[in-house]
N, C-alpha and C positions, 0 to 999 in steps of 0.2 A: 126274583130273589132280592129285588130292591136295589140292584146296582148293575152297572155295566163294567165289563172287564177292561175296557179301554175307553178313555174319554179325551176330549180335546179342550177341556175347560182350563181356566187359568188358575195358577197357584197363588199363594199369598203374596209372592213378589211381583205379580202382574205379568209374568212370562207365560206364554202359551206352552202347555205340556205336549210332548210328542205322543201321538197315538201309538198304542202298543197292543198287539193282539195277544191271545192266550199263548200262542207258540213263542212269541217274543219273551214273555214272562218265564215260561218253562225253560227256555234256552238259557236265560240269565241266571236261573236258580242253580245251574251247574257251577257258577262262580259266585257263591253267596258272599264271599268276603268283599266283593266290589258292588253288591247290590245297594242302591241308594235308599235312604230313609229307613235303614235297619240299624239298630243299636243293640249291643249286648254286653257292654261294659259300662262302668260308672259314668253317668252323664245325663243328657236330656235330648228330647226331640221336640217337634213343634207342639205336642200336646201331652208330653209325659216326662217323667224323670225316673231313673233307675239307679239302684245302688246295692252293692253286695259287699260284705265284709267277712273275712275268714274268722272262724271261731278259734277255740284253743284246743282243737282236736286234730290238727294237722292241715293238710291241703284243703282249700275251699272246694267243697263238693256241690255247691249251689251254682245254678246257671239261670240266666234270664234273657228275655228278648222283647223288644218292641219293634214292630215292622209296620210303619205307616205306608199308605198307598199299596197295601197288600192286595193284589188283584186289581184294585181300582182306587180312585182318588179318595173316596169316602169310606174305605175299609181299612181297619187297623187290627193287626194280630198282636196279642200280648201273651207271654208265657213265663212261668217260673218253674224250675225243675230242681229237685233236691236229690242228689245222688247218695247212695249208701253202699257199703261193701268195699273191698280193696280197690275196685276200679270204678267206684261210683262217680267220681268226678268226670271220668271219660264218658260214662253212660249219659250223664246229665247233659254234657256238651254235645254229644252225638244227637240226642233227642232234640235239643235246642236247635241245632242246625238242620236236621232232617225232617222233623215232624211238620213244620210249615210247608215244606216243599211237597210232602205227600198229600197234605190237605188241599193244596192248590192243584196238584196233579189229578186228584179225584174229580175236582170241579171241571178241569180241562177235559177229562174223559167224558164226563156227563155232557159237556157242550158238544163234543164230537159226535156222540151218539144221537143227540138231538138234530144234528146236521143243520144247525142254524148258522147265523152269522157269527163270526169270531169276535164281534164287538159286544156280545151280550150273553149272559147266562139266562137271566130272567130279569124282570123289571116290575116296577109298581105302576101299572097303567100305561106303560110305554112298550112298544113292540119293536125290538131291534133284531129282526131276522127270525124271530120265533113266532109261531102261530099263537093267537090269543089263548086257545085252548091249552097249549103247552104250559103257559104261565099259570093257568088256573089249576091244572091237574097236579102240578108239583109245587106244593106250598114251600116257602123258604125254610120254615123250621124243620120240615121233613127232609129236605135236601141237605141241610146242614147237619142234621142228626146222622144221616147216612154217611156224610163226609167225615165227621168225627169218628164214627165207629170204624169205618174202613181204614182211615188213616192211622188210628191207634193200633189196629190189628196188623197193618203192614209194617208199622214201626217196630213192633215187638218181634215180628217175623224176621226183619232185617237184623235186629240185634242178635237173635238166636243163631243166625247163619254167618255172622260177621267173622272173618278169618283171623282178625287181630285183636278182638275185644272180647275178653272172657266175662260173660254175664251170668255165669252159673250161680255165683253167690253175690253178685253185684246188681244193682238196679237203680231206678230213679222214680220219683213221683212226677206228676205233671198237673199243672193247673193252667188251662189255656182259654182265652176268650177271643172272639172276633166281634168287633164293633162295626156294624154296617149301617150307616145312617142312624136311625133310631132303634135298630134291632141289635140285640146283644145275644150272641150264641156262646155257650160255655161247655167245655168238656174237661173232666178231671179224673185223676186216679191218685191214690195215696192221701197224704195229710197236709199237703200244701193247700192254701185256702185263698178264696177271693171274696171280698166284701165290697159293698157300695155305700157311699154316704148320700143320703137323700133328706130333703127338708120336709118336716111334717107340717101339720096345720098351724102350729105355733111358730113356724119359721125357724125351728131348731133342727140341727143336723142329727139324724139317727142312723145307726148302723144296720144294714141289711146284709145278711150272709147269703152269698150267691151259690156257694158250693158246700158239700158235706165232707167232713174229715172221715175218710173211709178206713176206720179202725177195725181190727179183728173182732172186737166185742160187740159191734153193731149186730143186732139179732139176725138180719138177713145175711150179713157177711159171715158170721160165725156158723150159721146153719149150712151155708154152701161149703165152707172149709171142712166142716165135720163130715158132710156127706162124701167128700173126696178123701176121707181118711186122714186129713190133717188134724192137728190138735191146736187148741187155743187156750192158753192160760198165762198168768203172770207169775213171775218169780217172787219169792218171799221178800227179797230186798228191794223190790220195786212193784208193789202190789197194784199200783195205778196204771201200769203199762202192760196191757194184754199183748201177747205175741203169738205168732204162728210157728208151729214146730212140726218137724217130720213125724210120721207115725211110728218110726222105728228108732228114733234118736232125739235127744233133747237139743236139737240144733235145727236151723240156724237162729231161730227166735226173731222173726221179722215183725216189726212193730206196725205193720199196715197190712190191709187185706187185698190191696190192688197196687200193682207197680209194673213198670217196664223192667224187663230182665228178671232176675231171681228165678232162673229156670229150674233150680233144685226144688222149688215149691210149686211150680206150675201144674203139676199133676195132682197136687194136694190142696187145691182150692184157691190159691193166689192167682188172680187174673189181671189182664191189662185192658179189660173192657171199660170204657169211661162212663161216668155219669154225665149225661148230656141234658142241657136245659136251654130254654129260650126265654127272653124277657124283652118287653117293649119299654124303651127308655122314655121318661117324661121330663118336663122342665124342672121338676123337683130334684132330679138326680144330678149330683154334682161331680163326684169322682169315684174311681174304682181303685182298690188296692189289692194287688196280688202279692203273696209272700210265702216263704218257706216256714216250716214249723219253728225255726229259731226265733221268729217273731211271736207266733201264737202261743208258744210255751210260757211266755212271761207277760204278754199284753193281751187284754181283752179286745173284742171288736170295737167297743166304745172308746177305749183308750187310743186305739190306732186312729180312729176318725178324728179324735180331738187333737192328736199330735200333728197329723197331716194338715188339718184345717187351720192350725195356729202357727204353722211354720213361717219363718220370716219371708221366704219367697217360695213359689211353687217348685222352682228348680232344685231347692234344697230339701224338699219334703221327704223324699226317700231316705236321704242320709240322716235327717233328723230322727226318723223313725228307727233306723238301725242303731243310732247312738242311744236313743231312749231304751231300746231293748237291751243293749249292752249294760247300761246302768242297772236295769232290773235284774239281769242275770247276776251281777255282782252283789246286789242287795238281797235277793231272795235265795240264791244258791252260792254263797261265798266259797264253798269247798268243791264246787262242781265246775266243769269245763263248759264254757259258753259254746253253744252250737253256731254253725254258720248261719248267716242271715242274708236273704236276697229279697228285694222289694221292687215292685213296679207300681208307680202311681200314674194313673191315666185320668186326665182332667177332661170331662165330657164336653165342656164348651170349646175345647180346642185351643185354649189360650195358655201361653207361658210367659215367663218374665223376660225382660230385656237383657241384652248381653251385659250391660253395666251392673245389673242386679246380681248376675251370676258371678262376676269377678269380685264384687264386694263380699260375697259369701263363700269364697274359696274355690269357685269353679272357673278355671282359666279356659281360654279358647281351646287349648290343647287337650284339656280334660274332656271337653265335650265332643272331641273327635274320638268316639268310643272304640273304633276298630283298630286304632294305631297301636303298634308295639306288642301285639299278641303273638303267642307261640303258635306252632303248627296246629295244635289241637284246639285253638280258638280261645285260649285264656292267657292272661299274663303269667309268665314263668313264676312258679312258686316252689319252695322247698318241699320235698316229700317227707313228711313226718309221720310217726306212728299215730294212728287215729283210732278212736272208739267209733264203732259203727252202729247203724240202726238194726243190725242183726247180731245176735249173740248166742252163746251156748250156756247151758246150766253149769258146765264145768268151769267156765270163766267166772260165772257168778259166784261159785263157791270159793274161787281164789280171791275174788274181791272182798268177800266177807272176812278173810283172814288178814287183810291189809290193816295198817294202823289207822289210816284215815279212809273211810269209804266215801267215794265220790258222790254217792247218791243219798247220803244221810239226810240232806235237806228235803228230799222228795217226800219221804213218808210223813213229814210234819205238815205237808201242804195238802189240803183237800183237793179233790178233783173239781175243775171248773164246772159251773152249772151246765146241765145237760142241754139246755136250750141253745147254748153257744156252740154245740158240737165241737167241744174243745179238742185242741191238738194234744191233750193229755200231758200235763206238766211232767217233764223228766223223761220224755220219750227217747231222747238220744243221749242222756247224760252218763249212764253207766253201761252203755252198750259196747260190746266188743265182738270180734269174730274169731271163731276157732277154726283152724285149718283141719278139715276132715279128709283124711286120705282116700276114703271111699268115693268122695266127690270127684277127686282127680282121676281115680281109676275109671269111674263111670263115664266121665267126660271123654277120656282117651279112647274108650271102646266105641263111643258114638261117633 
């Protein structure tokens, strides 16, 4: 698989790292708040910076994570999660905290079944307790594909049975990557997106889209939903936003074809099976950006690459990107509410700025200690405000049309972004709201 789960190599500070077995890692995962090299609030790590900002729709429902030395010294896990629905912020944070653990647990289980040494899963030309045939028969991309598929399935199952988290009309997207040496493994659901900046033959940075925005109007997604009796259509006041509806009611109007949670639609074609892919990195590849649709609704892939590459320092790149998106929201949609934004910038050469650079650009040492001051659910305390959601009903839409100022007026004047960019569809979360459906509550209580 190209890595060992525990190593004795030295870190950047010259100190020898302690050997850790798979069991040590899995045990530590039960105390994720104290796991080293894991950041999930505004700040930076050795090779990345992350930043999130609440929009104008209420509590921030976006979550993000960078976990360096995930499994091994040369393995990094990154993820962005965009919640929706009344409990979307809790779903996104739950997925952020739990999905990496499930991914690692699968690999731990695989290691146990192989009955090999606890110092390795698989390797490139090296044998650490496994027979050579074992490494050859299980290719890294196949193993990681199975790991993503099983982990996402287990995550959704846990959300469904969670005793204190109502995910019936709430859910979250997920875009996750694992960088393991020169291997990049990706899994995603929903419309959060990952792109990569790479230099072309002219030494110019170009944007490469790594994931697909899984919208309901994609032919294969629409076909699956319709086969399951779900309906896909856009409302008149937002014709560029296709949504998923129940077969018997114009609700809830989910603006994506795959998501964690949203169990009211799981029988009607909405799934949590991720799109999984693998890529070999080259020297031309410079950095990766993961972001929620609050970024992609107003900025193109090329604009994002330009902003990150021209940031004053690497440690401020994620914040600069969010600030640019905020300005675009005000410019393009002055009567609309800006969506939440979350960004992860991973620099593939593993280099970041010095501490002095961080302080000059507004990042104090305290800011970079990302886990400090969080509430019990893993985020900074925020006021709970009324929010427009990524799910909505036709009834709410009709009410919107009677308002003096319709929040989505700016949408219909804007064309859909070019198909080759697999756009996040501008306006996907601007006019969205959730109607309380009594039948949902009754069905849930009976189950």
